[in-house]
DOPAVEX-561961 format. One record per residue (C-alpha): residue number from 1; chain; z, y, x. Coordinates in pm, 1 decimal. Example, Ala and Ser with C-alpha at 12.3 -4.5 7.8 and 13.67 -1.06 7.14 Angstrom:
BEGIN
 resi chain       c3       c2       c1
    1     A    780.0   -450.0   1230.0
    2     A    714.0   -106.0   1367.0
***
This chain:
BEGIN
 resi chain       c3       c2       c1
    1     A    145.6 -13678.4   3555.1
    2     A   -165.3 -13485.4   3474.4
    3     A    -47.0 -13066.5   3405.8
    4     A   -261.1 -12942.8   3138.2
    5     A   -434.6 -12634.7   3199.2
    6     A   -360.3 -12267.1   3002.7
    7     A   -691.8 -12325.2   2775.6
    8     A   -647.2 -12679.8   2686.0
    9     A   -267.5 -12576.3   2581.2
   10     A   -419.5 -12338.4   2349.1
   11     A   -693.4 -12543.6   2199.5
   12     A   -379.3 -12804.9   2072.8
   13     A   -203.6 -12523.9   1969.6
   14     A   -476.4 -12338.6   1714.4
   15     A   -542.5 -12568.1   1372.0
   16     A   -891.5 -12681.6   1390.2
   17     A  -1141.0 -12482.0   1182.7
   18     A  -1321.3 -12675.7    831.3
   19     A  -1633.5 -12547.3    709.4
   20     A  -1386.8 -12375.8    466.4
   21     A  -1242.9 -12169.9    694.9
   22     A  -1564.2 -12042.7    830.8
   23     A  -1699.6 -11959.3    504.6
   24     A  -1352.2 -11733.0    407.7
   25     A  -1367.0 -11576.6    802.5
   26     A  -1736.6 -11492.7    742.4
   27     A  -1635.1 -11317.4    374.0
   28     A  -1319.6 -11140.5    588.8
   29     A  -1596.5 -10984.0    843.0
   30     A  -1878.8 -10883.3    544.3
   31     A  -1551.8 -10698.6    368.8
   32     A  -1508.8 -10859.7     78.5
   33     A  -1270.0 -10726.5   -150.2
   34     A  -1267.1 -10972.5   -464.2
   35     A  -1433.8 -11287.1   -552.4
   36     A  -1512.7 -11383.1   -898.7
   37     A  -1435.3 -11776.8   -920.0
   38     A  -1379.3 -12081.7  -1077.2
   39     A  -1254.8 -12376.3   -940.3
   40     A  -1386.5 -12769.3   -924.6
   41     A  -1375.9 -13056.6   -776.1
   42     A  -1662.8 -12974.7   -522.8
   43     A  -1479.3 -12644.9   -439.5
   44     A  -1174.8 -12779.9   -390.5
   45     A  -1184.5 -12727.4    -26.8
   46     A  -1299.6 -12358.9    -62.5
   47     A  -1032.7 -12361.1   -316.6
   48     A   -748.7 -12491.6    -73.2
   49     A   -849.2 -12175.5    151.5
   50     A   -858.9 -11926.8    -67.8
   51     A   -482.2 -12011.3   -126.4
   52     A   -382.7 -11860.7    199.5
   53     A   -670.7 -11615.9    229.8
   54     A   -592.3 -11239.3    162.7
   55     A   -920.3 -11199.4    -52.6
   56     A   -839.4 -11098.9   -401.2
   57     A   -952.1 -11378.3   -676.3
   58     A  -1100.4 -11302.3  -1010.0
   59     A  -1044.4 -11613.9  -1251.3
   60     A  -1265.2 -11592.1  -1549.0
   61     A  -1243.7 -11813.7  -1799.8
   62     A  -1585.0 -11944.4  -1835.0
   63     A  -1821.6 -11919.4  -1501.9
   64     A  -2075.2 -11729.5  -1712.9
   65     A  -1806.8 -11420.5  -1795.9
   66     A  -1736.7 -11464.6  -1383.5
   67     A  -2077.0 -11416.4  -1285.4
   68     A  -2137.4 -11111.9  -1547.7
   69     A  -1834.2 -10975.7  -1387.9
   70     A  -1932.3 -10945.8  -1046.3
   71     A  -2242.8 -10780.7  -1206.6
   72     A  -2015.7 -10508.4  -1313.4
   73     A  -1845.8 -10452.1   -994.4
   74     A  -2182.2 -10491.8   -782.1
   75     A  -2325.2 -10214.8  -1042.4
   76     A  -2067.6  -9964.6   -995.5
   77     A  -1990.8 -10006.9   -648.3
   78     A  -2265.7 -10026.0   -488.6
   79     A  -2162.1 -10420.9   -304.3
   80     A  -2228.8 -10732.1   -326.7
   81     A  -2060.1 -10897.1   -609.0
   82     A  -1953.8 -11313.5   -519.2
   83     A  -1942.3 -11573.0   -688.3
   84     A  -1790.6 -11909.7   -640.6
   85     A  -1861.1 -12193.0   -911.9
   86     A  -1835.1 -12550.8   -847.1
   87     A  -2139.4 -12845.1   -875.7
   88     A  -2312.1 -12935.4  -1217.5
   89     A  -2206.4 -12784.4  -1507.6
   90     A  -2020.9 -12496.7  -1310.8
   91     A  -2320.2 -12402.1  -1119.2
   92     A  -2579.3 -12418.3  -1400.7
   93     A  -2307.5 -12218.2  -1609.1
   94     A  -2422.6 -11912.5  -1373.0
   95     A  -2807.5 -11968.2  -1409.1
   96     A  -2773.8 -11690.0  -1702.7
   97     A  -2615.5 -11436.7  -1473.6
   98     A  -2827.8 -11517.2  -1168.6
   99     A  -3181.4 -11436.8  -1426.4
  100     A  -2971.1 -11157.3  -1543.1
  101     A  -2935.5 -10993.5  -1176.3
  102     A  -3225.7 -11087.8  -1092.1
  103     A  -3417.1 -10879.0  -1319.3
  104     A  -3199.4 -10562.0  -1315.3
  105     A  -3174.5 -10600.8   -905.8
  106     A  -2775.8 -10642.6   -866.2
  107     A  -2689.5 -10778.8   -548.0
  108     A  -2490.2 -11066.9   -560.0
  109     A  -2369.1 -11349.5   -317.5
  110     A  -2284.8 -11718.3   -508.6
  111     A  -2163.3 -11981.7   -342.9
  112     A  -2160.5 -12308.1   -561.4
  113     A  -2040.1 -12642.1   -461.0
  114     A  -2237.7 -12933.3   -440.0
  115     A  -2196.9 -13321.2   -373.0
  116     A  -2149.9 -13472.0    -38.8
  117     A  -2462.8 -13469.9    172.4
  118     A  -2426.3 -13881.9    144.7
  119     A  -2513.2 -13877.8   -217.7
  120     A  -2733.6 -13595.8   -328.0
  121     A  -3021.6 -13707.1   -523.4
  122     A  -2823.2 -13999.0   -668.9
  123     A  -2752.8 -13829.4   -983.0
  124     A  -2393.2 -13846.8   -873.3
  125     A  -2073.3 -13739.9  -1078.7
  126     A  -2143.3 -13350.9  -1183.9
  127     A  -2474.9 -13321.9   -930.0
  128     A  -2700.7 -13087.8  -1086.8
  129     A  -3032.7 -12957.0   -816.0
  130     A  -2915.5 -12620.2   -823.4
  131     A  -3173.0 -12512.2   -557.7
  132     A  -3457.4 -12591.1   -782.8
  133     A  -3325.8 -12473.8  -1082.4
  134     A  -3294.7 -12135.5   -939.3
  135     A  -3569.7 -12065.7   -692.5
  136     A  -3708.4 -11858.9   -956.6
  137     A  -3415.8 -11637.0  -1040.3
  138     A  -3292.1 -11583.8   -674.0
  139     A  -3400.0 -11347.0   -432.4
  140     A  -3303.2 -11641.3   -191.0
  141     A  -3130.0 -11987.0   -152.4
  142     A  -3040.0 -12257.6     40.4
  143     A  -2823.2 -12513.0     85.7
  144     A  -2567.8 -12604.3    383.9
  145     A  -2641.8 -12887.6    617.9
  146     A  -2511.5 -12737.8    937.7
  147     A  -2169.3 -12634.7    924.0
  148     A  -2171.8 -12445.9   1253.1
  149     A  -2425.4 -12245.9   1070.8
  150     A  -2206.5 -12167.0    817.1
  151     A  -2181.5 -11754.4    982.7
  152     A  -2502.0 -11713.4   1043.2
  153     A  -2620.0 -11834.9    678.1
  154     A  -2351.3 -11618.6    519.8
  155     A  -2420.2 -11280.1    706.5
  156     A  -2806.7 -11387.5    620.3
  157     A  -2705.4 -11361.5    283.4
  158     A  -2563.6 -11038.3    212.8
  159     A  -2805.2 -10881.3    417.5
  160     A  -3057.1 -10986.7    195.0
  161     A  -2883.8 -10952.4   -139.7
  162     A  -2865.9 -10569.5    -26.9
  163     A  -3150.8 -10470.9    181.5
  164     A  -3474.3 -10314.5     65.9
  165     A  -3472.9 -10456.5   -373.1
  166     A  -3136.8 -10601.4   -418.9
  167     A  -3084.2 -10919.3   -553.4
  168     A  -2877.2 -11235.1   -575.9
  169     A  -2867.6 -11497.6   -301.6
  170     A  -2755.9 -11850.6   -352.9
  171     A  -2589.2 -12054.1   -124.3
  172     A  -2546.9 -12455.5   -201.9
  173     A  -2236.3 -12607.2     -8.7
  174     A  -2204.1 -12971.9    -19.0
  175     A  -1812.3 -13096.7    -24.2
  176     A  -1837.9 -13269.6    269.5
  177     A  -1982.5 -12929.3    494.2
  178     A  -1676.5 -12742.9    301.8
  179     A  -1381.2 -12986.2    444.6
  180     A  -1552.2 -13109.8    803.8
  181     A  -1390.9 -13012.3   1098.4
  182     A  -1641.5 -12727.9   1292.6
  183     A  -1731.4 -12729.4   1652.4
  184     A  -1750.1 -12397.3   1762.9
  185     A  -1983.1 -12149.4   1553.9
  186     A  -2235.7 -11982.0   1632.2
  187     A  -2241.2 -11622.8   1595.0
  188     A  -2579.7 -11477.4   1576.1
  189     A  -2725.4 -11152.5   1469.8
  190     A  -2950.5 -11165.2   1144.5
  191     A  -3239.3 -11237.0   1242.1
  192     A  -3537.3 -11254.4    983.7
  193     A  -3920.8 -11196.0   1126.8
  194     A  -4056.4 -11270.5    793.3
  195     A  -3827.4 -11045.5    606.0
  196     A  -3894.2 -10680.5    682.6
  197     A  -3846.5 -10398.7    421.1
  198     A  -4009.2 -10115.2    441.0
  199     A  -3786.9  -9814.2    373.3
  200     A  -3945.3  -9528.8    544.4
  201     A  -4260.2  -9345.0    347.0
  202     A  -4612.7  -9349.4    480.2
  203     A  -4682.2  -8999.0    551.8
  204     A  -4999.4  -8978.2    419.2
  205     A  -4932.2  -9046.9    105.7
  206     A  -4635.8  -8873.7     76.4
  207     A  -4923.9  -8561.3    198.5
  208     A  -5143.6  -8686.2   -120.8
  209     A  -4872.6  -8675.4   -345.3
  210     A  -4705.3  -8358.6   -270.6
  211     A  -5081.5  -8192.7   -300.7
  212     A  -5111.7  -8378.5   -629.9
  213     A  -4770.0  -8226.0   -772.9
  214     A  -4973.2  -7883.3   -632.9
  215     A  -5221.7  -7872.8   -875.1
  216     A  -5086.6  -8061.8  -1184.8
  217     A  -5033.4  -7908.6  -1509.2
  218     A  -4776.4  -8167.6  -1677.5
  219     A  -4623.3  -8320.7  -1403.0
  220     A  -4375.5  -8572.8  -1496.4
  221     A  -4110.1  -8774.8  -1296.0
  222     A  -4005.1  -9112.3  -1453.1
  223     A  -3667.4  -9224.0  -1269.1
  224     A  -3550.6  -9610.0  -1296.7
  225     A  -3296.3  -9772.7  -1176.6
  226     A  -3413.1  -9750.9   -794.8
  227     A  -3274.3  -9439.8   -799.3
  228     A  -2946.3  -9498.0   -822.2
  229     A  -2951.4  -9818.9   -627.1
  230     A  -3120.7  -9621.2   -352.2
  231     A  -2791.3  -9363.9   -401.1
  232     A  -3059.8  -9062.6   -444.2
  233     A  -2940.5  -8900.3   -757.0
  234     A  -2900.3  -8528.0   -554.0
  235     A  -3278.5  -8570.6   -403.0
  236     A  -3415.1  -8649.0   -737.4
  237     A  -3216.4  -8348.1   -816.9
  238     A  -3327.1  -8114.6   -575.8
  239     A  -3689.4  -8231.6   -613.3
  240     A  -3670.0  -8200.4   -954.5
  241     A  -3574.8  -7830.7   -972.6
  242     A  -3756.0  -7747.0   -649.3
  243     A  -4123.5  -7810.0   -827.9
  244     A  -3907.3  -7794.9  -1185.5
  245     A  -4041.4  -8108.3  -1305.0
  246     A  -3922.3  -8279.6  -1655.1
  247     A  -3716.0  -8561.7  -1536.1
  248     A  -3798.4  -8897.0  -1789.6
  249     A  -3544.6  -9178.5  -1755.1
  250     A  -3559.0  -9544.3  -1817.8
  251     A  -3271.6  -9719.1  -1970.6
  252     A  -3120.5  -9862.4  -1659.2
  253     A  -3193.7  -9516.5  -1435.2
  254     A  -2968.0  -9308.3  -1730.6
  255     A  -2713.5  -9110.7  -1470.3
  256     A  -2979.7  -9055.0  -1173.9
  257     A  -3034.1  -8702.9  -1304.0
  258     A  -2721.0  -8531.5  -1519.9
  259     A  -2806.5  -8511.8  -1889.0
  260     A  -2730.6  -8122.8  -1904.2
  261     A  -2955.6  -8061.2  -1656.8
  262     A  -3232.1  -7865.7  -1826.2
  263     A  -3509.7  -8064.4  -1695.8
  264     A  -3353.4  -8391.5  -1818.1
  265     A  -3556.6  -8494.3  -2118.5
  266     A  -3431.6  -8832.1  -2210.1
  267     A  -3460.1  -9159.4  -2223.9
  268     A  -3829.7  -9349.1  -2285.8
  269     A  -3940.4  -9652.8  -2451.5
  270     A  -3933.7  -9852.5  -2723.2
  271     A  -3588.2  -9671.3  -2897.3
  272     A  -3634.1  -9346.6  -2655.0
  273     A  -3590.3  -9007.5  -2746.0
  274     A  -3977.4  -8793.7  -2924.8
  275     A  -3956.9  -8527.3  -2607.7
  276     A  -3957.6  -8818.8  -2353.6
  277     A  -4210.8  -9038.8  -2466.0
  278     A  -4463.8  -8735.2  -2557.4
  279     A  -4393.7  -8615.4  -2214.5
  280     A  -4496.1  -8976.5  -2081.2
  281     A  -4792.3  -8944.7  -2359.3
  282     A  -4968.1  -8634.5  -2263.6
  283     A  -4831.0  -8590.4  -1885.3
  284     A  -5139.1  -8512.2  -1652.5
  285     A  -4958.2  -8632.5  -1333.5
  286     A  -4668.4  -8952.8  -1373.6
  287     A  -4455.6  -9001.2  -1067.3
  288     A  -4281.0  -9309.7  -1101.4
  289     A  -3942.4  -9357.0   -891.5
  290     A  -3787.4  -9668.3   -827.2
  291     A  -3888.9  -9806.1  -1171.8
  292     A  -4132.9 -10089.4  -1284.6
  293     A  -4277.0 -10007.8  -1589.4
  294     A  -4108.9 -10255.2  -1791.0
  295     A  -4305.7 -10313.2  -2149.3
  296     A  -4041.2 -10165.1  -2339.9
  297     A  -4090.2  -9867.5  -2179.8
  298     A  -4492.2  -9854.9  -2173.9
  299     A  -4557.6  -9950.1  -2506.0
  300     A  -4941.5 -10044.2  -2533.3
  301     A  -5102.9  -9982.6  -2205.4
  302     A  -5422.8  -9848.1  -2336.0
  303     A  -5200.0  -9546.4  -2452.8
  304     A  -4933.3  -9549.5  -2182.6
  305     A  -5015.4  -9204.6  -1999.9
  306     A  -5342.9  -9201.8  -2062.4
  307     A  -5454.2  -8914.6  -1855.5
  308     A  -5232.6  -8929.7  -1611.6
  309     A  -5263.1  -8980.9  -1245.7
  310     A  -5038.9  -9227.3  -1130.3
  311     A  -4814.7  -9210.8   -815.6
  312     A  -4557.2  -9515.2   -822.1
  313     A  -4242.9  -9505.3   -543.7
  314     A  -4119.8  -9822.4   -490.8
  315     A  -3924.7 -10032.2   -221.0
  316     A  -4052.7 -10376.7   -398.7
  317     A  -4464.5 -10340.1   -320.3
  318     A  -4471.8 -10628.9   -544.0
  319     A  -4398.4 -10388.0   -825.5
  320     A  -4700.0 -10142.9   -699.1
  321     A  -5008.2 -10139.2   -954.9
  322     A  -4863.0 -10507.8  -1091.3
  323     A  -4881.7 -10309.5  -1456.3
  324     A  -5009.2 -10008.6  -1413.2
  325     A  -5307.4  -9921.0  -1184.5
  326     A  -5173.3  -9675.2   -924.2
  327     A  -5381.3  -9421.5   -792.9
  328     A  -5093.7  -9306.5   -514.1
  329     A  -4864.0  -9620.3   -402.4
  330     A  -4561.1  -9493.7   -159.0
  331     A  -4383.5  -9796.4    -37.2
  332     A  -4074.2  -9701.7     56.2
  333     A  -3672.6  -9655.3    -50.6
  334     A  -3603.5  -9379.1   -337.8
  335     A  -3355.4  -9163.6   -118.4
  336     A  -3637.7  -9162.2    216.1
  337     A  -3938.7  -9095.3     -0.7
  338     A  -3753.3  -8796.6   -205.2
  339     A  -3623.0  -8660.5     72.9
  340     A  -3954.4  -8630.3    267.4
  341     A  -4131.3  -8495.7    -40.2
  342     A  -3831.8  -8210.8    -44.3
  343     A  -3893.1  -8141.0    341.1
  344     A  -4261.5  -8099.6    256.5
  345     A  -4184.9  -7790.7      6.5
  346     A  -4509.9  -7809.4   -155.8
  347     A  -4703.5  -7535.9   -350.0
  348     A  -4547.8  -7565.5   -693.1
  349     A  -4763.4  -7569.7   -979.5
  350     A  -4801.5  -7332.5  -1263.3
  351     A  -4673.6  -7586.1  -1569.2
  352     A  -4459.4  -7307.4  -1755.8
  353     A  -4657.2  -7375.7  -2085.8
  354     A  -4564.8  -7796.7  -2020.6
  355     A  -4214.2  -7721.9  -1920.2
  356     A  -4180.9  -7459.3  -2293.8
  357     A  -4344.0  -7753.3  -2467.9
  358     A  -4137.5  -7988.0  -2362.7
  359     A  -3805.3  -7778.1  -2463.3
  360     A  -3941.7  -7752.0  -2817.9
  361     A  -3966.7  -8081.1  -2871.3
  362     A  -3628.5  -8123.1  -2777.5
  363     A  -3517.9  -7890.7  -2996.4
  364     A  -3733.5  -8018.8  -3310.2
  365     A  -3734.8  -8380.1  -3274.8
  366     A  -3364.9  -8490.0  -3147.3
  367     A  -3180.5  -8784.4  -3210.6
  368     A  -3040.8  -8771.5  -3561.7
  369     A  -2861.4  -8994.5  -3841.8
  370     A  -2760.4  -8903.1  -4213.8
  371     A  -2384.3  -8889.7  -4279.0
  372     A  -2266.2  -9091.2  -4574.5
  373     A  -1924.9  -9187.0  -4669.1
  374     A  -1995.3  -9507.8  -4422.3
  375     A  -1891.7  -9502.3  -4024.0
  376     A  -2178.4  -9429.3  -3857.7
  377     A  -2210.3  -9535.4  -3461.4
  378     A  -2331.3  -9218.0  -3362.6
  379     A  -2008.6  -9061.3  -3495.1
  380     A  -1859.5  -9265.5  -3286.2
  381     A  -2042.3  -9252.5  -2972.9
  382     A  -2045.5  -8865.2  -3037.2
  383     A  -1676.7  -8932.1  -3017.7
  384     A  -1646.5  -9093.0  -2720.1
  385     A  -1829.5  -8849.9  -2520.8
  386     A  -1680.7  -8555.1  -2624.0
  387     A  -1328.7  -8694.3  -2593.3
  388     A  -1438.0  -8868.4  -2228.3
  389     A  -1647.8  -8552.6  -2153.9
  390     A  -1893.8  -8780.4  -2025.9
  391     A  -1775.1  -8953.0  -1725.6
  392     A  -1639.5  -9251.3  -1872.9
  393     A  -1818.7  -9596.2  -1718.1
  394     A  -1957.7  -9709.8  -2057.1
  395     A  -2070.3 -10121.1  -2040.7
  396     A  -2228.1 -10320.3  -2282.3
  397     A  -2391.1 -10569.8  -2413.4
  398     A  -2732.7 -10583.1  -2599.9
  399     A  -2862.4 -10534.8  -2918.6
  400     A  -2852.4 -10189.6  -3165.0
  401     A  -2500.7 -10088.5  -2998.0
  402     A  -2685.4 -10033.7  -2672.2
  403     A  -2956.1  -9802.4  -2815.7
  404     A  -2707.1  -9596.8  -2971.8
  405     A  -2472.5  -9563.5  -2649.6
  406     A  -2812.3  -9478.2  -2448.0
  407     A  -2898.9  -9233.4  -2689.5
  408     A  -2583.7  -9040.1  -2757.3
  409     A  -2381.6  -9095.1  -2445.4
  410     A  -2529.0  -8850.4  -2225.0
  411     A  -2432.2  -8931.2  -1881.4
  412     A  -2332.3  -8640.9  -1649.2
  413     A  -2332.2  -8904.4  -1267.8
  414     A  -2514.5  -9205.3  -1164.5
  415     A  -2300.5  -9524.1  -1153.1
  416     A  -2151.7  -9484.4  -1471.1
  417     A  -2414.9  -9714.3  -1682.6
  418     A  -2360.9 -10115.5  -1670.7
  419     A  -2615.5 -10270.8  -1965.5
  420     A  -2856.3 -10550.5  -1966.6
  421     A  -3226.8 -10443.9  -1916.3
  422     A  -3462.5 -10693.6  -1803.1
  423     A  -3291.6 -10975.5  -1998.1
  424     A  -3132.8 -10867.2  -2236.6
  425     A  -2806.0 -11086.6  -2223.1
  426     A  -2628.1 -11094.8  -2490.3
  427     A  -2267.1 -11154.5  -2391.3
  428     A  -2302.1 -10941.5  -2078.0
  429     A  -2111.6 -10671.3  -2184.7
  430     A  -1719.9 -10753.3  -2177.8
  431     A  -1702.4 -10912.4  -1891.2
  432     A  -1886.2 -10702.1  -1665.0
  433     A  -1666.3 -10414.1  -1784.0
  434     A  -1399.2 -10598.5  -1601.5
  435     A  -1605.6 -10590.1  -1308.7
  436     A  -1619.3 -10245.5  -1314.8
  437     A  -1263.9 -10149.2  -1381.5
  438     A  -1214.1 -10356.3  -1059.2
  439     A  -1479.6 -10188.0   -841.8
  440     A  -1318.0  -9849.4   -976.0
  441     A   -964.8  -9854.0  -1089.2
  442     A   -879.3  -9513.4  -1203.9
  443     A  -1206.5  -9493.4  -1478.5
  444     A  -1211.6  -9470.5  -1797.3
  445     A  -1398.0  -9796.2  -1897.6
  446     A  -1515.1  -9818.8  -2218.7
  447     A  -1691.9 -10176.8  -2298.6
  448     A  -1925.9 -10120.3  -2564.6
  449     A  -2026.7 -10465.1  -2778.9
  450     A  -2194.4 -10576.9  -3098.3
  451     A  -2008.3 -10824.0  -3292.7
  452     A  -2217.8 -11102.2  -3242.9
  453     A  -2241.8 -11069.0  -2876.5
  454     A  -1872.0 -10957.0  -2800.6
  455     A  -1799.3 -11353.3  -2947.6
  456     A  -2012.6 -11525.4  -2686.0
  457     A  -1765.6 -11434.3  -2419.1
  458     A  -1454.6 -11366.3  -2570.8
  459     A  -1231.5 -11536.0  -2375.2
  460     A  -1253.3 -11298.4  -2099.9
  461     A   -945.2 -11080.9  -2295.4
  462     A   -717.7 -11347.4  -2129.9
  463     A   -786.4 -11192.8  -1827.6
  464     A   -791.8 -10859.8  -1885.0
  465     A   -445.4 -10916.7  -2058.7
  466     A   -401.5 -11084.4  -1697.2
  467     A   -489.8 -10803.5  -1487.7
  468     A   -342.1 -10549.9  -1749.8
  469     A   -705.9 -10389.5  -1691.4
  470     A   -678.2 -10048.0  -1922.3
  471     A  -1066.9 -10086.4  -2094.2
  472     A  -1113.3  -9996.7  -2409.1
  473     A  -1290.5 -10258.1  -2592.9
  474     A  -1548.1 -10109.3  -2877.6
  475     A  -1694.7 -10325.8  -3084.3
  476     A  -1949.9 -10210.4  -3332.0
  477     A  -1923.3 -10427.4  -3674.0
  478     A  -2189.4 -10429.3  -3905.4
  479     A  -2125.6 -10825.8  -3967.3
  480     A  -2471.6 -10925.3  -3853.6
  481     A  -2690.9 -10979.9  -3518.4
  482     A  -2794.1 -10643.4  -3572.6
  483     A  -3102.5 -10597.8  -3368.8
  484     A  -3228.3 -10927.4  -3477.2
  485     A  -3172.3 -10814.5  -3886.2
  486     A  -3332.6 -10428.4  -3802.8
  487     A  -3666.3 -10662.6  -3690.6
  488     A  -3645.1 -10885.4  -3999.9
  489     A  -3618.7 -10572.3  -4228.7
  490     A  -3953.9 -10398.6  -4051.3
  491     A  -4151.1 -10694.5  -3979.4
  492     A  -4035.7 -11000.6  -4173.5
  493     A  -4052.3 -10853.3  -4490.5
  494     A  -3679.6 -10873.7  -4509.2
  495     A  -3641.0 -11237.3  -4486.7
  496     A  -3277.9 -11247.0  -4282.4
  497     A  -3318.1 -11595.5  -4173.0
  498     A  -3000.0 -11647.7  -3971.4
  499     A  -2912.1 -11303.8  -3874.9
  500     A  -2572.3 -11235.1  -4076.2
  501     A  -2269.9 -11315.7  -3984.0
  502     A  -2088.5 -11459.8  -4324.4
  503     A  -1798.3 -11583.1  -4137.1
  504     A  -1619.8 -11373.4  -3827.9
  505     A  -1323.6 -11370.6  -3728.6
  506     A  -1042.0 -11049.1  -3798.4
  507     A  -1090.8 -10857.6  -3419.7
  508     A   -729.1 -10741.9  -3461.9
  509     A   -606.6 -11082.2  -3503.7
  510     A   -781.6 -11194.9  -3222.4
  511     A   -702.0 -10922.8  -3002.8
  512     A   -287.1 -10974.1  -3044.1
  513     A   -310.5 -11304.7  -3003.2
  514     A   -402.4 -11234.2  -2643.7
  515     A   -168.8 -10978.9  -2611.8
  516     A   -361.5 -10666.2  -2648.6
  517     A   -344.1 -10425.3  -2927.8
  518     A   -598.7 -10395.1  -3188.8
  519     A   -727.2 -10160.5  -3483.0
  520     A  -1002.7 -10177.9  -3726.6
  521     A  -1168.4  -9865.7  -3812.5
  522     A  -1393.6  -9830.6  -4133.4
  523     A  -1414.4  -9365.9  -4129.9
  524     A  -1485.8  -9119.1  -3917.0
  525     A  -1138.5  -8935.4  -3964.2
  526     A   -928.7  -9257.7  -3863.9
  527     A  -1208.6  -9292.2  -3563.3
  528     A  -1095.2  -8940.4  -3448.3
  529     A   -717.6  -8971.1  -3474.6
  530     A   -719.7  -9375.7  -3291.8
  531     A   -934.6  -9258.0  -3012.2
  532     A   -755.7  -8969.1  -2945.1
  533     A   -418.9  -9229.2  -2928.0
  534     A   -594.5  -9456.8  -2710.6
  535     A   -840.0  -9304.4  -2471.3
  536     A   -561.9  -9157.6  -2253.9
  537     A   -330.3  -9437.4  -2193.5
  538     A   -351.6  -9738.4  -1974.6
  539     A   -360.2 -10037.6  -2173.1
  540     A   -633.8 -10247.7  -2309.0
  541     A   -736.6 -10214.0  -2623.8
  542     A   -977.2 -10368.4  -2917.3
  543     A  -1131.5 -10172.7  -3158.4
  544     A  -1301.7 -10297.4  -3437.3
  545     A  -1565.1 -10041.5  -3590.0
  546     A  -1672.9 -10130.7  -3954.1
  547     A  -2026.9  -9960.1  -3926.8
  548     A  -2280.8  -9933.0  -4151.9
  549     A  -2402.8 -10231.1  -4201.5
  550     A  -2815.1 -10092.0  -4273.4
  551     A  -2791.2  -9874.4  -3986.5
  552     A  -3075.7  -9912.6  -3791.9
  553     A  -3197.2  -9767.1  -3422.5
  554     A  -3441.3  -9468.1  -3465.2
  555     A  -3699.7  -9361.3  -3275.5
  556     A  -3865.0  -9671.3  -3273.5
  557     A  -4214.7  -9780.8  -3125.2
  558     A  -4323.5 -10122.8  -3337.1
  559     A  -4461.0 -10394.1  -3095.3
  560     A  -4845.1 -10327.4  -2978.0
  561     A  -4803.6  -9966.0  -3055.9
  562     A  -4827.3  -9646.0  -2814.8
  563     A  -4551.4  -9369.1  -2692.6
  564     A  -4718.3  -9096.7  -2931.4
  565     A  -4686.8  -9382.2  -3214.7
  566     A  -4296.1  -9342.6  -3278.2
  567     A  -4141.8  -9378.2  -3604.8
  568     A  -3789.7  -9225.9  -3748.8
  569     A  -3798.3  -8895.0  -3587.2
  570     A  -3589.9  -8649.2  -3794.4
  571     A  -3762.7  -8490.6  -4071.0
***
C-alpha cells in the first residue's frame, strides 16, 4: 500500500474551487461590504456561493433599482458599488444605470451572467451581447473566458473603476465558467501599461496658473464633482481663502465649499443663481476644477466667460479643450493640483471691487418665490434645511424638484448630495437613497422626487421596509411631469401634450401597502408640524406634498441664450 503524502491528504480534504468561488474570494479581498444583485438562471452558480458568503447582499425589486442604489452607495462612501445581474433582460435592465454612472463618473463594478460559452452567439435563451451594448457606456468591459484569470480580472476591474476619472466597469461571466472547477488561480499584480492616469500636475502649468491668478482682476473658481471625488474640499476652501477667489459650483459639485462660506457664490447654469452666472460671464480668469463644461452650465458658448483666460484642472485629459478652448491646461487630480497651488502661495491680486460686486449681486438677486395660499416647494425645502441644519444626505430624481433642492438646500459638507446630472435619469432618486443610507447608516437621508419619477422605481419601497431604512421620502406632487410641463408652457404655447397626470395612486395608501407610514400635506403649517414629528425618528416615511401645480423653476436661461440673459429674477 502506497502511503499518501501530507500534501496529498490536505488536497483531498480541500473542497475544489469553482469560478464562482474565485469570484467571491476576489470580492472579499477587495473588502466589498455589500452587493446589489438580482438572481437569475445564468448567475445561479454565483448565488449558490453568495448563500455562504459574509458579504451583505441587497435584493432590489428591479435591476434598475439595484444599480441606482449602487450609484448612491458609491457617491456617499467613495467606494465602488458592486452589482450582479443575470443574462439577457437582467443585464439590459442595468444599461440606464451604467450610462448614468459613466456620465457622472461614479465607480461601479458590475457582473452580468451570460449563457454558457458553447452557445454564445446562437441566440440562446436569455442571451444578449452585453459587451456590445455597453462598450460606449462603460470605462472598461470584458468577458471571462479563462476561469483561472478571475482573481486578476476582478482586481483590475476595481483598479480601473476607482483610479483616474472614476467610472463603471462591467465583467460578463458565462454560466459554465462560474460553475467549472478551477485549477490553481493565478495571483498577479495589476499590470495595465496602456492605462496610466496622470495624477500629479505639471509644475510649469501650475506656475502659469499662479501668475495668472496674481494678475487677475476678476478671478472665479468653477468647482465641479471632481473636487468631491478627489476628496479635495478642504484644499478648495484653503486655496480660495488664500487667494480670496469666489467659488461657483456646478450642479454635481455642490458641497465642495460650504454654502455658508463668504466665498461661496452659488450654483451656475440654466437654473443657477444670478450672482454665479454673472460672475462666470464677467470674470477675466476662470479656473475650472473638476468640471466638464456641460451645456446646461455654459449656455450659449459664445457668451460663456467671453473675456476670461480659461484654466482647466481635470484628471481626464479628454475633457480639457473638448468644449471650451483652454489656455492653461492642468492634467491632474484636483487634490494634488490644489495642494500644489496652495504651496506656491502666489501673490494675491487686487480684486476687492470684484468681491464687493459679487456680494451685491447675491444680496440684490437672491432666489425668490411668491407666497400664496398654495404650498410652495421652496417653503418645504427651507423647512428641511432648517430642521436638518443643512447636514442631511439629499438624493433626488430629475426635474423641477431637483433644481429646487439644488437652489434651496444649502449644503455644509461634501458627499451629501446625490443626483443624476449628465444623463438626467428619472427613477434615480428613491433607489439611490437606499445605497446612500447603507453607506452611512446613521445619516438622515432625504429622498426627494416628483410624482412622475417616484413612480418609475416605487417598487423599491419594499426594500426600504425590508431593511428598515429610515429614509424620509419626499414627493413634490404637482400632478404633472413638472419640468416637461414648464418647457411646454414657455416654448410650446402651453400645449401640454401628455405632461399632466390625470390618474396617479394615492401615495399614502401606497406607502401603507408596503408597511410604511404616509402623510399627505397641502399647507406649510402642516408641513412644519409633520416634519418635526418624522425627521427625528428612525423609521421610513412617505410625505406627499401637494404643491402648487403651476409653480415654475426660476431663474432660467432659455436654450440658446447666454449666462447673462436670465429670466425670472427677483423684481
